[in-house]
N, C-alpha and C positions, 0 to 999 in steps of 0.2 A: 301610733300614729301612722298615717299613710305617707310614705315617702316617694310615691310615684309622682312624676312631674305632671302638671296640669295640661290638658289639651289647650291648643292655641285658642279655640273659641271660649273656653272656660276662663282663660286668663283675660282675654278681651272683656268679657262680660263683668268680671270682677273689677277690671280697671274703669269701666264705664260706671259701675256702682260706687267705687271710691271717688271718682271725679264728681259724681252727682252729690254724694254725701259732703264732700268738701265744699261745693257750691252752696248747698242748703246750710251748712254750718256757718258759712260766712254771712249769708243772708239773714238767718233766723237764730243762730246760736246752736251749741251742741245739744241743747235740749229739745230741738226741733222734732216733730213727729216723725217716726220711722216711715209712716205712709207718705209724707212729703218727699223723703229721699227715694222711696220706691217709685213714686210717680215721676219724679225727675229722671230716674234711671230707666223708667219703662219696665219694671218688674214688679212683682208682688212682694208683700212684706215678708212672706214666708221665705222667699229667696234671700233676702238680706239676713233673717235669722239663721238660715242654713249655713251662710258664710261666716257670719258674726253673731254668735249666741247672745252677746251682751253689748250694750251701748259702748262700754269701755273697750271691747274688742274692736268695734267699728272705729272709734276715735283713734286708737293706736295704729289701726291698719291705714287710715287716712294720712296720719302724720308720716308714717314710714313710706307710704306711696309717694308723698309729695317730696320727701327728702331724696328718695331714689331717683325721682324724675329730674330733680335739680342737679344730683350728682352725676348723672348720665348726660346732662346738657352740657357740662363743662368741656369735655373733649370733643363733643360734636361740634360745639361753637368754635373751638380752636381750629378744627378742620374746615369749617364752612365759612367763617368770617374773613374778610380781606385782611385784617391785621389782628394780632393778639390783644391790642387795646380794645378794638371793637368787640372781640369775644369776651373780654372782661366786663365791658360796659353792659353788654347784652346779658350776661350771666348775672350781674348785680341787679339789673332790671328784674330778671326772673326771681332772684333772691328776695327783692322788695315784694313782689307778688306773694311769695311763700311767707314772708314775715307778716304781712298784713292779714294773710289767711290764718296764720298761726295765732294771731291776736284773738280770733274768735274761739280758739281753743285754750287760750292762756289760763283761764280760771281753772278748768278741769286739769290741765297739765300741772298746775301748782298745788293741786288738792293733795290730801294725805293718803290717796290711793296708791299703793306700792307699785301697781301695774304700770304707772307712768313714769316711775323714777329712772329707768334706763334710757328714756328717750332723749334726754339732753346730750348724754355721752355719745349715743348713736348719731345724733344730729352732728356733733363735732367730729366724730370719728369718720363720717362720710363726707362732710361738706368742707372742712378745713383743708384736707389735701387737694381738693379740686380748686378751691379759691387760691391756695398757694401755688398750684401749677399754673393758673391763669396769670397771677401776678408775676411768676418767674418768667413766663414767656414774654409778657409785656415789658418787663424789665430788660430781658435779654435782647429784645428788638430796639431797645432805647427809647421806647414811647413813654415809660413811666420812670420815676426815680426807683432805683434799686433799694432793697432792705425793707420793703413793706411787709407788714405782718398781717396774715390772713385773718387770724382770730380778732385782732384789733379792728381791721376793716369791717368784718362781719358784725362786730359789737357796735361799731359806729353807725352802720346802716340800720341795725335794730334799734338803736337809740333814736335815730331820726324818724323811724317809722312808728315809734311808740305814740306819738300825738296825733297820728292819722285818723284814728277812729273816734277820738274825743274832742278834737278841736276843729270848729268850722274854718274854712278857708286856709287850711294847712295842707300844703302840697308836698308830702314826703318824697315823692318821686323826683320833683324839681331839686329839693335839697340834697338827696342822694346823688343826683346828676352833678351837682356842684362839688360834692365830696370826691366823686370819681374823676371829675375834670381836675381837681387839685392834685391828683396823682401824677399828672402828666409832667414830663420834664420841661423846664423852661426853654423857650426858643421857638 
């Protein structure tokens, strides 16, 4: 295997491809034609197959790409937002986007294919510490009640998002907003 780092333009091209694949998966499911992903990314299908020889490789890469983007967003939001609570609320909003996108991948991720088995642990290993840090910062600032559990919050958000794709007039984002507002300290 080649351990040389990718050139910056190659990394950007791969990110564009992964973003396009995620968008197509959300709109059309993970069985969408590779040519639709290629068209959205502005590349040929051979480029996709060069990076991702199988559909499973592409699905795993999309999932990991989205988890990494969400993990990197936490510290960036803490640095950029006016308060830690604002950073937490914005991160949870991004997490909702991720969860809704992931629902398009749910069937395949829960399949018997062993290549998908490590993804849930990867998700928890990368995102639970970020959520814990955001919760800790918001609690330290006095904006939310201390003692909140990141995994519990993430599971609650996931539960609220579960009905988003199957139920008309269901606003998961509004319900998650109520959940996050409920973390605030009284007063």
